[in-house]
N, C-alpha and C positions, 0 to 999 in steps of 0.2 A: 385051120387050129394049126399052130405055130411051136413046134418042137424041134430047137436046138441049144448047142452051149456054145458060151463067147469064153475067151481061151484070149486076156493080154496078156502073154507073159512078160512084158515091161512096158514101166509108164515112165517117158521119157517129160521133160517139162514140170518134174517136181524134185525135191529135197530128197535125194538115197535114188533107193531101190524098190518097186512095187508094183503089181502084177493084180487085175481084175480076173473072178470065176465067175460069170452068168450064167445059170441053166432055164431055160424056159422050158416050161412043159403045159399043151396044151391054151397056148396064148397067155399061162400064168407064172411069174418068179417065182422059182420055184428055191433060189441058192443064188447070193451073191457074198463073193471073196473079195475083199479088198485087205489084201496082203502088201506088209511094207516086209522087205523082206531082208534088206542091211542097215536099222532100227538099232539094233541095241551095237554097241563098239564100246562099251564096259568102261564110259568117264565116270561112272561111281563107283567101281570097283578100283579105277587109279588114283581115286578123290583119297584113300586110306592110306595114312601112314603121312601124307602130304603136311605140309605146314599147311600155316589156314593164310595168310598171306598170296598164297599160288594160285590156291581156287578160282577166283575171279578169271584169270587167267585160262586156266585148265580148263575151266566148262567151256570159256567162248568159243573152243574149239570144236565144242558139239557142231557149230554151227556156223558156217561162212556168212550166210543172208541174214544171219539176224542175232548175230553172235555178238552186240550189245547188247542186249534185248538178257539176253546168258548173263551178262556180266554186269547187268545194275540187279537179278536176282539174286547172281551168287553175295554181290557186295552185302545186299540188302539182309539176304541169311546168315553171312557170315559178323555185322553189324549185329547182327537180334542175340545170336548166342554171344556177343560179348559184353553186352551192354549196352553198348554204343549208340548215341544218339548223334548222328551229324548236324551242322548246324545248318542254317537259312540258308547261306550263300552255295551250301552242296546239293542241298534240294534241289536250290533252281538248277543250278548245270546239270542236275541227274534229269531233268523233268528239258532242257533242252538237243541233251544227249538223245532222249527217246525223239523228241521233236524231232529231230533232224532222221532219228532212224524211220520215222514212219515217213513222212516224207519222200524218201529216200526210194525204200519198201516198198511202198504202197507206189507208187511213181514204177518203178520196175515191172509188179505186177499187172498192173494195168492199162502200161503202153507196151510194153515188152509183150505180154502172154497174152490178156485177155481182149482190147482193142480192136486187134488183126478181126478175131470173127464177125464181130460187127461192118467190117468193110470188106468182107470178106475176100481177106488179103489170108495167104501162113504166116506170113510175119512182118516184124514193123516196119522193115524196113525197106517193102515191097510198096508200102504209098507211097505214091508220085509227088515229087517231086515239085511237076508242073503244073497238080491242083491247085488252087489256093488253099481247098480246105486241108488238102491232106500236108501242104505244106506248111501250115499253119497246126497241126499236128506231132510232127517228125519236131519241129525246132522246139513245141510247147514239152515234149516231153523230154529231151536233150534236158532244157535247160531247168525243169523244174525237180527233174533226181539230180543234176547241178547240183543245184542251190540247197536240198539236201544232206548231201554230200559234204558242201563246204560247210554250210554249219556241225553237221557229224563230228567234223575234222579241227573245226575252230577250237569247239568245246571239250573234246575229247581227242583229239589227237589221230584219231583216222576213223574213217566210215564201219568198218571193218575191223574188229580185234581192237578196242579204243585200247591207247597207252596211257591216257590219263587218270580217268576215272579208278580209285585204290578205295580201299578200304579203311574208315575215317576224312575220307572228303579226295582232291584231286591236286596234282603233281604238277598242275601248269595253268597259266590263266591266259585269256585273251586281252589284247592291250585294246583302248578305246578304239584307235583309228578299226579294227580286224572285225570288232563289235558293229560300228559303224558300217565296213561293207557289207557283213552280214546283213542288217537289216536293211540293204539299199537289194540287195541281192533276191532275200524274202519278199520286199514289196514289188520287185517286176517281175513276181513270177505270180501275181495272187492272179491278174487276169488269165492265166490260164488256167492255172486251179477252176476258175469257175467257168471257163469252153471246159473243163476235163470233165464238168461237174453234170453240163448239160449235154455231154454225149452222154452217159452213163444212166442221167436220169430216162433217155429216150432209147435203151438197147430193146433192143427188136425180141430179145430172148426173157422169157418167161417160168418157174416152174415153183410151184407154193406144195408146200408142207408142211402144215403144223411140226414143231418138235418145240425142245424146251431150250431157255438158251441163260448161260452164266456169260458173270464179268466182276472184273474188280471191277470197281469204284470209289473215286476217291473222294472224299463228304462235300468237299468242297465242289471245284470248275470239274470239267470237263478233263481227265488225265489217265496216265501208264502208268501211274507208281502209288504206292500207297491206296487204302482202303478200306473196306470191306468187300468180301463176294457178294453180288449180287444175281437171284435167278428170277426169270421173267414169274416164277410163282411169285413173287415179292418177299421171300425169304431171303436173310438176310445175317452173315457169319462171317466171325471177322478171322481173319488171315489164317491164326493158329489150328481155327480149328476145320483147316483147308479138308480134312481126311472124311470128314461129315459128310460132301460133297462127290466122292470119287467112290464109287463102286466098282473092283478090280476087275475085268471081264476078261479070261485067256483067251483066243482067237488061236485056237491050234495050227492053224495055217498061215500066223501073221508074226514075225517077232517084236512086232510092236504091243504094247499091252495097253487092250480098251479098256474105256469108263462109261455108266452107266449111274444115270442118278434118279432113287428110288425106281427101281429099275426099267427105267426109261431111257433112251437117248439123248443128247442136246449138243447144242452148237455152242463154241466160243469162237470170237475174233469181231472183227466192225459191225454185222452185224449185229450179235450179241450188244454189243458194246452202246448202238445208237438204239437200236430197241428196249434198255432198258433206262439209257441216264440222258437223250438226247437233251434234253434240257438242263444241261449241265454246259454245254457247248459253251465256245467262247461267242460274247454279245454280240460280238462283230458279223462275225458267221449263222450267228441264227439271223442276222436282219440283214444277209445278202439274202440268204435263199429258203424263205421261210413256204416254198411252193412246196422243197427236193421234202425239206424235214416233215413236215407234213404225211407225207409217203409210210413213215416210221411210229409204231412197230410195222415190219411185213413180217412177213413165211414165203414171201420169194427170195429165192437163195440165191440170186441174179443180184438182187439190190445188196449182194455182201461189196460187192464190186460199186455199187454205187455208195454205200457207208463208208469203203475205201477211200473213194474222192472228197464224200465229206469231210473223214478225217485231217487228208493233206491242209482242205482249209483252215478246218482249227487247227492246225501246227503253225503254220505259219501268223496266224493272226495272233493264238498264245504265245509264239517264239516272239516276236514281235516288240508286243508287249513285255514280255521279263526283260528283253536285251536292252529296252528303250529307257523303264521307269526302274532298272537297278546298278548300279554301279559293282562289278567284278572286278576285286581287289584280290593279291596276296593274300591266303593263311595257310596257317600248318596243317597238316595232317596229322586229325584228334586218333589217340591211342589206347589203348584201354588192354590190362593182363588176360591172359587167356584162363578162362576156366571149363573145369565140367559142364556143358552147357547146351541145350539143341535148341537150333536158330534155322526160323523160316523165312524164306522170299519169293511174294509175291507179286510180280508186274504183268500186265496188259503188251505182250510181245505183238508186232501188227499181225500175225494169225489167231487171236487167241491169248489168254487165260495161262501166262507159266509158272510154275510151282518150282520151290528148289529147297532144300531142306539139308541141315552139317548137325551132324552133331560131332561135336567139339571136346577134345580131352584140357587138362591143367595142364600138361606142356605144350600146347599150340600147335595140335596137330587134328585133323581129323580120323576121328572112329568110324563113320561111313556115312552116309548122305545121300538123298536121293534126288531126282530131275522126271517132273511129266508134263509136255509137250501137249500144246496147243492140238496136234496133226492127233494124236493117238485118244486123244479126247473127242474130237469128231469121226473118229473113223467111223462108228458104227453108222451114225448118223449119215456118214457118205453114202454106206448101204442101201442100208432104208430107201434112200433117196433115187438111188443108181434104178432099185428096182418099182418104185414108184414108176424113174421116167419110163423107163423100155416096156414095162405096160402099156404107158398111155401110147405111145409112140407106135406099138402091134395096135391098137383099138385107133389111131389115124390108120393104120394105114399105110405106116413110112415100111421101105423097105429094106432088111439087114442091110444091107452095105452101105447105106444113109447111117446106120444106127453111132457109128464108133465118133463120128462127127461131136454127134447133140453130145455123147457122154463125157468129149475130151473137155467140150464146153460148161458142161455139169462141175468137173473134178473143177476146171479152173477158177470154177468161180467161189471154190473153197480155199483158193492159193493155199494148197498143202506145201510146207516148210520140208521140200527134202532138194537133191542138189539142183539148180535149176539147168535146164535144157533148151535147146530152140525149138523143138518138136513132139509131139507125141507120133507113138509110133502107129504102123502101118494094123489092121488088122486079120486076120485071119479067123473066116470061121469054119466051123464044125459040123 
């Protein structure tokens, strides 16, 4: 019988500062505490008194990794408060901004963070340039990430902290030659995306645990902006009722708010999106990988990696279609007068459903606001997975010295949105 405590005082390769404490008594996990230590930085408090036009750029600074998702959610919430309806072209440009983010961000996670585990490497750059397979992977990783960066920069001005999207429209528009170049780059990386899907389809790691899933699902095609919030229970909620899906849970050891739904944990992110809405994926994506899509819905947390690879392919296919079937023309920014109102913005960030709320005054300044991010929503699910994982490893007879790496891989599968670092910490067993 095993009785021990595991204390991970710092966790790197995550966004921000976090720690994990696991207590095992007689082979049973009695406590798991996944603590986000530097999560609250008072961005919502700093919103108060700011002019509404400053809010998207302000809230983008919450995160460098997925700042463009925060911009999109903030703009949507501000436009909702103003009663402003964006133009059809603006909707297309925002969709393209999100596709650039998805391609770049998922590639970062899959190639640099998760893929080295499959090849028994500590880091992506340890892949051997002299081995043909690893040589291909190295170049695929940088090519896909570069194409995502190019698309985001072309449409939004930068791949992080975008400059062009604004309340009511865009401040800059790409030329036809630039659009053609983006299409060429996206078409060139499609074979690499298919190779990436194959890698994660055949990944050797598996961990199944039934849980609940939530995602914002558009009424039309698979996407990341606008729609209704759907659960794996079959429920559908409009964006304005998002609070009915979020039961606030105070974890006294964590600076981050945690959330449950109907007293149970749930998961947001790529796995949730594919589990609920895989049939909405781009037709070319579905045609290319039917055997992969047959694996969803899935309860295997490692299929979150596979789902991210599928989303890269979908974003490539849909971005190509949008760029080749719509002529982008300069148009003025739509403006509306301020009023007393509440605005809600919901988008699917790379790691899951992101909620923004603003309370606007008639003077054009923000009275208060709220931001709920994916990692906070996944917090309880991560704890429950870690508990089940450790008990399973004990039952398999795995030594304590090998368990830290298994926990690292599981946490990586969630792709928590915190400051990106290069490696996980060393674990000291007590």
